C-alpha positions in Angstrom: -36.2 19.3 -21.2 -34.8 17.7 -18.6 -30.5 17.7 -19.4 -28.9 14.2 -19.3 -26.4 14.5 -16.3 -22.7 13.9 -18.1 -20.3 10.6 -16.6 -17.3 12.2 -14.7 -15.3 10.9 -17.3 -17.1 12.3 -19.5 -16.7 15.9 -17.8 -13.3 15.5 -17.7 -12.6 14.6 -21.5 -15.2 17.7 -22.2 -12.8 20.2 -20.0 -10.1 18.9 -22.1 -8.3 17.4 -18.2 -8.0 13.6 -20.0 -7.6 12.8 -23.7 -10.5 10.2 -25.0 -7.6 7.6 -24.6 -6.9 8.0 -21.2 -10.5 7.7 -20.0 -10.6 4.4 -22.1 -7.9 3.2 -20.2 -9.4 4.3 -17.4 -12.3 2.0 -17.9 -10.4 -1.0 -19.1 -8.6 -0.7 -15.3 -12.0 -0.1 -13.8 -13.1 -3.4 -15.8 -10.0 -5.4 -14.4 -10.6 -3.9 -10.6 -13.9 -2.3 -9.6 -13.5 1.3 -7.8 -14.5 4.8 -8.3 -13.4 5.7 -11.8 -12.1 9.0 -10.2 -9.7 7.3 -8.1 -8.1 5.2 -10.7 -7.9 8.7 -13.1 -5.7 10.1 -9.8 -3.9 7.0 -9.4 -2.8 6.7 -13.0 -1.6 10.1 -13.0 -4.2 11.5 -15.7 -5.5 14.1 -13.8 -5.1 15.8 -10.2 -7.4 15.6 -7.2 -8.7 18.7 -7.4 -9.6 18.3 -11.5 -11.2 14.9 -10.9 -13.4 16.4 -7.9 -14.6 19.9 -9.8 -15.5 17.4 -12.4 -17.4 15.2 -10.0 -19.2 17.9 -8.2 -20.0 19.5 -12.2 -21.3 15.5 -13.1 -23.4 15.2 -10.1 -24.9 18.9 -10.2 -23.7 20.9 -7.1 -20.9 23.4 -6.8 -17.1 23.2 -6.0 -15.2 24.6 -2.8 -12.0 25.9 -3.6 -10.4 26.8 -0.1 -7.6 28.7 -2.0 -9.7 31.0 -3.5 -12.4 31.3 -0.9 -11.7 31.9 2.6 -13.8 30.1 4.9 -16.4 32.0 6.7 -15.0 31.5 10.7 -19.1 32.6 12.3 -19.9 29.1 10.4 -17.3 27.3 12.5 -18.6 28.6 15.1 -21.8 27.1 15.0 -20.9 24.1 14.3 -19.2 20.9 16.9 -16.3 19.9 16.3 -16.8 16.5 17.0 -19.2 16.3 14.3 -16.7 18.0 11.7 -14.2 15.2 12.6 -16.7 12.2 12.9 -18.1 13.2 9.5 -15.1 14.8 7.6 -16.4 17.5 6.5 -16.2 21.4 7.2 -18.3 24.3 7.5 -17.8 27.3 4.8 -20.5 29.6 4.8 -23.4 31.0 7.2 -26.1 32.9 6.1 -27.8 35.0 8.7 -30.7 36.6 6.8 -32.4 34.2 6.6 -35.1 31.9 8.1 -33.9 29.0 9.1 -30.2 30.1 8.5 -28.7 28.8 5.7 -25.1 26.9 6.4 -23.1 25.6 3.7 -20.5 22.5 4.4 -17.9 21.7 2.5 -17.4 17.5 2.0 -15.1 14.8 -0.2 -18.3 12.6 -0.9 -22.2 13.3 -0.6 -23.1 10.0 -0.4 -20.9 8.9 2.4 -21.5 13.0 4.2 -25.4 12.5 3.8 -25.5 11.2 7.9 -23.9 14.3 8.7 -25.5 16.6 6.8 -28.8 15.0 8.6 -26.7 15.6 11.9 -25.8 19.2 11.4 -30.2 19.9 10.3 -30.9 18.9 13.7 -27.9 20.2 16.2 -27.3 23.8 14.5 -30.8 24.2 13.3 -30.0 25.6 10.0 -30.7 24.3 6.1 -28.0 23.3 5.2 -26.3 22.9 1.9 -23.6 20.9 0.7 -20.7 21.6 -1.6 -17.8 19.2 -3.0 -14.4 20.6 -2.2 -11.0 17.8 -2.1 -10.5 15.7 1.1 -7.0 17.0 1.4 -8.7 20.5 1.3 -11.4 19.4 4.1 -8.4 17.6 6.1 -6.3 20.6 5.8 -8.8 23.1 6.5 -9.7 21.0 10.1 -6.3 20.6 11.1 -5.9 24.5 10.6 -9.1 25.1 12.3 -8.3 23.0 15.4 -4.7 22.9 15.8 -4.1 24.2 19.3 -5.1 21.6 21.5 -7.6 19.8 19.6 -10.5 18.1 21.7 -11.2 14.5 21.7 -14.2 13.1 20.5 -17.6 12.1 21.4 -17.2 8.6 22.2 -20.9 7.9 21.1 -20.1 9.1 17.6 -19.3 5.6 15.8 -21.0 5.0 12.5 -21.8 1.6 11.4 -19.7 -1.2 13.3 -20.9 -4.3 11.3 -17.6 -6.6 10.1 -17.9 -9.3 8.2 -16.7 -9.9 4.4 -16.8 -7.1 2.5 -17.4 -5.1 5.7 -17.3 -1.1 5.3 -15.4 1.4 7.4 -15.1 4.0 5.6 -18.4 5.2 7.8 -16.6 5.1 10.5 -15.6 8.5 12.7 -12.9 10.0 10.6 -10.9 10.1 14.3 -7.3 10.2 12.6 -5.9 13.3 11.5 -2.0 13.7 10.7 0.5 12.3 12.2 4.0 13.5 13.4 6.9 10.9 13.2 7.0 11.0 16.9 5.7 8.0 19.1 2.5 8.5 21.5 1.4 7.2 24.3 -1.9 6.7 25.1 -3.5 7.4 28.8 -3.0 4.2 30.8 -0.2 2.9 28.9 3.4 2.1 30.8 6.5 2.2 29.0 8.7 -0.6 28.1 11.6 1.6 29.0 12.5 4.9 30.1 11.6 7.5 27.2 15.1 8.6 25.7 16.3 5.4 26.9 19.0 3.1 24.1 16.4 2.2 21.3 13.6 3.9 23.0 12.0 7.2 21.3 11.1 9.9 23.6 7.4 10.7 24.0 6.6 14.6 23.2 3.8 15.9 25.6 1.3 16.7 23.5 -1.0 13.6 22.2 -1.5 12.9 18.6 -5.1 12.8 17.6 -5.3 9.4 17.1 -3.8 8.8 20.9 -7.0 11.4 22.1 -9.1 10.0 20.2 -8.8 6.2 21.5 -8.3 7.3 24.9 -11.4 8.2 25.0 -12.7 4.6 24.2 -10.2 3.2 26.4 -11.4 5.3 29.4 -15.1 3.5 29.1 -12.9 0.1 29.1 -12.3 -0.7 32.7 -13.1 -3.2 35.3 -12.0 -6.5 35.9 -13.7 -8.1 33.0 -10.8 -6.4 31.0 -8.2 -8.7 32.6 -9.6 -11.8 32.5 -8.3 -14.5 29.7 -12.0 -16.1 29.9 -13.5 -16.5 26.3 -16.7 -15.6 26.8 -15.7 -12.6 28.6 -13.3 -11.8 26.6 -15.6 -12.3 23.4 -18.0 -10.4 24.4 -15.8 -7.4 25.2 -14.6 -7.3 21.6 -17.7 -7.1 20.7 -18.1 -3.7 22.1 -18.4 -0.5 20.7 -15.2 1.0 22.0 -12.9 -1.7 21.0 -14.4 -1.9 17.7 -13.8 1.7 17.0 -9.9 1.5 18.2 -9.3 -1.4 16.1 -10.9 0.4 13.0 -9.2 3.7 14.1 -5.9 1.7 13.7 -7.3 0.3 10.3 -7.9 3.6 9.1 -5.0 5.3 10.0 -2.9 2.9 8.3 -4.6 3.0 5.0 -4.2 6.5 5.5 -0.5 6.7 6.2 -0.4 4.0 2.9 1.0 1.9 5.3 1.8 -1.9 3.6 1.5 -3.4 7.5 0.6 -3.4 10.8 1.7 -5.0 13.3 0.5 -5.1 17.1 2.8 -6.5 19.6 2.7 -7.2 23.0 4.8 -6.7 25.5 5.4 -7.2 29.4 3.7 -3.5 30.3 1.7 -2.5 27.1 1.0 -3.2 23.4 2.8 -1.6 20.6 1.4 -0.4 17.3 4.0 -0.2 14.6 2.9 0.4 10.7 5.6 -0.3 8.2 5.3 2.3 5.7 7.7 2.3 2.0 9.0 -0.7 3.6 10.6 0.8 7.4 8.8 -0.1 10.3 7.2 3.2 12.3 6.6 3.2 15.8 2.7 4.2 16.5 1.5 4.3 20.0 2.0 2.2 22.5 -2.1 1.4 24.3 -3.0 -0.2 27.6 -1.7 -3.8 28.2 -5.6 -4.1 29.8 -7.0 -4.1 25.9 -4.7 -6.8 24.5 -7.0 -9.6 24.3 -9.7 -7.6 23.5 -8.0 -6.0 21.3 -6.6 -9.5 19.6 -9.7 -11.1 19.8 -11.5 -7.9 18.0 -9.6 -8.6 15.1 -9.6 -12.5 15.4 -13.4 -12.4 14.6 -13.2 -9.9 12.1 -10.8 -12.4 10.3 -12.8 -15.5 11.2 -10.2 -16.8 13.0 -11.0 -19.3 16.3 -10.3 -17.0 19.5 -10.4 -19.4 21.6 -6.6 -20.7 20.5 -4.0 -19.8 21.4 -1.6 -21.8 21.5 -0.8 -21.7 17.7 0.0 -19.7 14.3 -3.3 -18.7 12.4 -4.0 -17.2 9.6 -7.1 -15.4 7.8 -7.8 -12.5 5.7 -10.7 -9.3 6.6 -12.1 -7.8 3.2 -12.3 -4.3 3.6 -14.3 -1.5 2.1 -12.7 2.2 2.8 -13.5 5.5 1.3 -14.9 3.6 -2.3 -11.4 1.6 -2.4 -11.2 -2.2 -2.3 -8.8 -3.5 0.4 -7.3 -7.3 2.0 -5.9 -7.4 4.9 -3.8 -10.8 5.2 -4.1 -11.9 9.1 -1.3 -13.8 10.4 -1.6 -14.2 14.6 1.6 -16.1 16.8 1.7 -16.9 19.9 4.8 -14.8 21.9 5.9 -14.9 25.3 4.0 -11.9 26.5 0.7 -13.0 24.2 -0.6 -13.4 20.8 1.1 -10.9 18.2 -0.9 -9.8 15.4 0.5 -8.9 11.9 -2.5 -7.7 9.2 -0.3 -7.2 5.5 -2.5 -4.5 3.6 -3.7 -5.1 0.4 -4.6 -2.8 -1.9 -6.7 -4.3 -5.1 -5.4 -1.6 -7.3 -2.0 -1.0 -6.6 -0.8 -3.4 -8.7 -2.8 -1.6 -12.3 -0.9 1.3 -12.5 1.2 0.0 -15.2 5.0 -1.0 -16.3 5.7 2.9 -16.8 4.8 3.2 -13.3 7.0 0.9 -11.6 10.0 2.6 -12.0 11.8 0.8 -15.1 14.3 2.8 -17.3 13.1 3.2 -20.7 15.2 0.3 -22.3 14.6 -2.0 -19.6 11.1 -1.5 -19.7 11.4 -1.8 -23.7 13.5 -5.3 -23.0 10.7 -6.6 -20.7 8.1 -6.1 -23.1 9.9 -7.7 -25.6 10.4 -10.7 -23.3 6.9 -11.5 -22.1 5.5 -11.0 -25.7 7.4 -14.0 -26.7 5.0 -17.2 -27.5 7.1 -19.3 -24.8 10.2 -19.2 -22.4 10.3 -18.7 -18.6 10.5 -15.3 -17.0 11.5 -14.8 -13.2 11.7 -12.0 -10.6 13.9 -12.1 -8.1 14.2 -10.8 -4.6 13.8 -10.4 -1.5 10.1 -10.5 0.8 8.5 -7.0 -0.3 10.7 -6.1 -3.2 7.5 -5.8 -5.2 8.0 -9.3 -7.7 3.9 -9.6 -6.9 3.5 -6.7 -8.4 5.7 -6.6 -11.3 4.3 -10.2 -12.4 0.6 -8.2 -11.9 1.6 -5.7 -14.0 3.4 -7.6 -16.7 -0.2 -9.8 -17.0 -2.3 -6.4 -16.9 -0.2 -5.5 -19.8 -0.3 -8.7 -21.4 -4.3 -9.6 -21.1 -6.3 -10.0 -24.0 -9.1 -11.9 -25.2 -6.9 -13.9 -27.9 -4.7 -15.0 -24.4 -5.5 -18.1 -22.1 -3.4 -16.8 -18.8 -3.7 -18.9 -15.6 -1.9 -18.3 -12.2 -1.3 -20.3 -9.2 -0.7 -18.5 -6.7 -0.3 -18.6 -2.4 -2.4 -16.5 -1.9 -4.3 -15.0 -4.7 -3.4 -11.3 -3.8 -5.3 -9.2 -6.1 -7.9 -10.2 -8.8 -7.2 -9.9 -12.3 -10.3 -9.7 -15.1 -10.0 -12.2 -17.6 -7.0 -14.3 -16.0 -8.1 -17.6 -14.2 -6.5 -17.6 -10.7 -6.0 -20.9 -8.4 -5.1 -20.7 -5.0 -3.0 -23.7 -3.6 -4.8 -25.9 -0.8 -2.4 -28.0 0.6 -5.0 -29.4 3.3 -6.5 -31.0 -0.1 -3.8 -31.4 -1.9 -3.7 -28.9 -4.2 -0.1 -28.0 -4.6 1.9 -25.6 -6.9 3.0 -28.9 -8.3 -0.6 -30.5 -8.6 -2.1 -27.3 -10.0 1.0 -26.7 -13.4 0.0 -30.5 -13.6 -3.7 -29.7 -14.6 -2.8 -26.2 -16.2 -1.3 -28.1 -18.9 -4.7 -29.7 -19.8 -6.3 -26.3 -19.6 -4.7 -25.2 -22.9 -3.1 -22.5 -21.8 -1.0 -19.7 -23.6 0.6 -18.2 -20.0 1.0 -19.1 -16.7 1.6 -17.2 -13.6 3.7 -19.7 -10.8 3.8 -17.2 -7.2 7.2 -19.2 -6.3 9.1 -21.7 -7.7 9.8 -23.7 -3.7 10.5 -27.1 -4.4 12.2 -29.2 -7.7 8.8 -31.0 -8.6 7.6 -27.2 -9.1 10.5 -26.4 -11.2 10.5 -29.2 -13.5 6.8 -28.6 -14.2 7.4 -25.1 -15.1 10.5 -26.2 -17.3 8.3 -28.9 -18.9 5.5 -25.9 -19.8 7.8 -23.6 -21.0 9.4 -26.5 -23.2 5.9 -27.2 -24.9 5.3 -23.7 -26.0 3.9 -22.2 -23.0 5.0 -18.4 -21.6 6.1 -19.3 -17.5 5.8 -16.3 -15.0 7.5 -16.7 -11.5 9.6 -15.7 -8.4 12.6 -17.4 -6.9 14.2 -16.0 -3.9 17.9 -14.7 -5.3 20.1 -11.4 -4.0 20.1 -10.8 -7.8 19.5 -11.3 -11.4 22.9 -14.3 -12.1 22.4 -15.5 -9.2 19.4 -17.3 -9.9 20.6 -19.8 -12.6 22.7 -21.4 -9.6 19.4 -21.5 -8.2 18.1 -23.1 -10.2 20.8 -25.8 -10.4 21.2 -26.2 -7.0 17.0 -27.1 -6.8 17.9 -29.6 -9.5 17.2 -28.1 -13.2 19.6 -29.4 -15.6 21.7 -26.2 -16.6 21.1 -27.2 -20.1 17.1 -27.0 -19.6 17.7 -23.6 -18.0 20.2 -22.2 -20.9 17.4 -23.6 -22.9 13.9 -22.3 -21.2 15.2 -18.8 -19.4 15.0 -16.0 -21.7 14.9 -13.4 -19.0 15.8 -12.9 -14.9 14.9 -9.6 -13.2 16.1 -8.7 -9.8 14.5 -5.9 -8.0 14.2 -3.9 -4.8 12.2 -1.1 -3.8 13.5 2.5 -2.0 12.3 4.9 -0.9 11.4 7.9 -3.1 12.8 11.6 -1.7 9.6 13.7 -0.7 8.5 16.3 -3.7 7.2 18.6 -1.8 10.6 19.4 1.0 13.5 17.9 -1.7 16.6 20.3 -1.6 19.5 20.5 -3.5 23.0 19.7 -2.1 26.7 19.3 -3.7 29.1 16.4 -2.4 32.5 15.0 -3.9 31.7 12.7 -7.1 34.1 10.0 -5.5 31.0 9.7 -2.7 29.3 8.1 -5.5 32.3 5.3 -7.0 30.6 2.4 -5.1 27.5 2.7 -7.5 29.5 2.6 -9.8 29.9 6.5 -11.2 33.1 7.0 -13.3 35.3 10.1 -12.0 37.6 11.6 -14.3 38.6 14.7 -12.1 39.6 14.2 -8.4 37.8 17.3 -7.7 34.6 17.0 -9.4 31.3 17.6 -7.4 27.9 16.1 -7.9 24.8 18.1 -7.1 22.1 15.5 -5.1 18.5 15.9 -3.2 17.5 15.1 -0.3 13.9 15.7 1.9 14.6 18.6 4.5 11.5 17.1 6.2 8.2 18.3 6.1 4.1 17.3 7.5 3.4 15.7 4.1 6.1 13.1 4.4 6.1 12.9 8.4 9.5 14.6 8.8 11.3 11.7 7.1 12.3 12.9 4.0 10.6 10.6 1.8 7.5 9.3 0.5 6.6 6.9 -1.7 8.9 4.0 -3.1 10.4 3.2 -6.7 12.5 0.3 -7.7 15.8 -0.6 -8.9 16.0 -3.2 -11.4 18.6 -5.3 -13.3 17.7 -7.1 -16.2 19.3 -10.6 -18.0 18.5 -11.1 -21.0 19.4 -15.0 -22.0 21.8 -15.0 -25.2 24.2 -17.2 -26.9 27.5 -16.6 -24.7 25.4 -16.6 -21.4 23.6 -19.6 -22.4 27.1 -21.7 -23.1 28.5 -20.2 -19.7 25.4 -22.2 -18.4 25.4 -25.2 -19.7 29.5 -24.7 -18.8 28.4 -24.6 -15.1 30.2 -21.2 -15.2 30.7 -19.0 -11.8 28.4 -16.4 -11.6 30.8 -13.9 -11.7 31.5 -14.7 -15.3 27.6 -14.9 -16.1 27.4 -11.1 -14.5 30.2 -10.0 -16.6 28.7 -11.5 -19.8 25.2 -10.5 -19.1 26.6 -6.9 -18.5 28.1 -6.8 -21.7 24.4 -7.8 -22.8 23.8 -4.8 -21.4 22.2 -5.5 -18.4 22.7 -2.6 -15.4 23.5 -3.9 -11.8 21.2 -2.7 -8.8 23.5 -0.5 -7.6 24.0 1.0 -11.2 20.2 1.6 -11.5 20.4 2.8 -8.1 23.0 5.4 -9.1 20.7 6.5 -11.9 17.6 6.9 -9.9 20.2 9.3 -7.2 22.0 11.6 -10.4 18.0 12.0 -11.3 16.6 12.7 -7.8 14.3 10.3 -7.3 16.3 8.7 -4.0 19.2 9.3 -2.0 22.6 7.5 -1.9 22.2 6.0 1.6 18.3 4.6 0.8 20.5 2.6 -2.2 22.9 1.4 0.3 20.0 -0.2 2.6 18.2 -2.0 0.2 20.8 -2.8 -2.6 24.6 -3.4 -0.6 25.3 -6.2 1.4 28.2 -7.7 3.7 30.9 -8.6 1.5 29.7 -6.6 -1.6 
């Protein structure tokens, strides 16, 4: 009798790790954004990486290896070349020399993607190779510990699949990226723009990072007059060769590993600076030599299906990729600068918007009031804030919350950043005449229940959105204002009549994203309570002390003290008093006082709550909330 294997979710439920309801929620998310169920369960916070990996091993019928309980066999490590360990992200844990051929046990995090590595091991070691499953973080930590003293460069000929195009797979590339510190490495051949240690230029440490070493090896093979050529055919030929492909993919892999939101490739006079935006702050990673600039830029332009011959005007494109079982979109912007074309790539994780409203940092009161607003049959709910403050993520999380088979939801966006199952999403196309306003007009003939407009950019779009909300539709959209009360003035300035604003707007939410204190190195300290008065803290005793927290800095947070981000929110809920003030064109200060009387907490007050809860620091709230003249 053949035993039928159980699915990953069934094993987790059977072990009591997750409940049936959590399993159902994870399956619903998977339907909306197809991806690995284990990753989704982890992202939702239902189970740890170790629990998911252990259950995955049970579901596919192989052993789970726990590094914390069973130390690896040094003899096994000596039998395997380092470049294979790093290339395929596997780790040898046991060697049995009593059999012929010898038996070698290796820990892998993904059995399918590690199969080429297992085949290589059979050829190189002449051993019978057995795979066991371990967490990816355990394997990476084991590799870092084993090769921490002077790690060798990779074999440059060991690239995996490098074919590009729509939906390209980059997870099979050499795993040459390892943990980096927060310093700025420079690869061989790159000249600094200014002397290390001078103003604004961080000093470069003596030891190079694994990324710099790996890229440096490929750079060593890229020499000759052809590299400096501006000829279009020469540049295209070089951009299709293996070394530049590996360099380009390595930069993307490392950005995804560090959870960066943007990659900046910036040509300078003597080199090309690489920076990642991590948790909202740009971090310089390295400087690569000037002579690979044209090939590196051309490589990304080819991947984004842009015209590599056109270097005089800005171009936009996208690169869909799959990495470690997850789908990503890279939104590519190419802009000509004095020293050459600059590339900025926004990394969009298609599962990041499906974490649920309870994962975004709302206080229970604000989340309850927001859910009440978006359950209304008609009206307009606006989110406001600067670029990169999480407005789109909030709107998508709202849509994911209220989406059901009983509702017709239509969105118009520029561009469509994430695909939601059961939602009709339209991307504007100015060349074809499809603008926000034109799309909204057609939406009204599509029998919608809920309309999401990516951004209120002009009077015509605002007028149609107001009309839609007056005729029985719920409209969700975004504006660029500093706080919630200012959004009312912004709509009025754009030409919307005040009585229409009062009649249609049911809620406005301003938001910011601030960095969270790293939980691994969080440490308490005390400050006088008077230092928090600016955030709205009422001090009763002049000598009162308050316990706060900060990150000391560790490997996990790249010695920054912060890891991840959390939202700060200010929710204005329309009532009769505020509506009357809007109709009377009252000043913003009066609107703010009325909103606070109606339960609104200002951004700085929500920041204070998160400071006292040990989630972030006063400096971080100051950075994202306070402006000149506040």
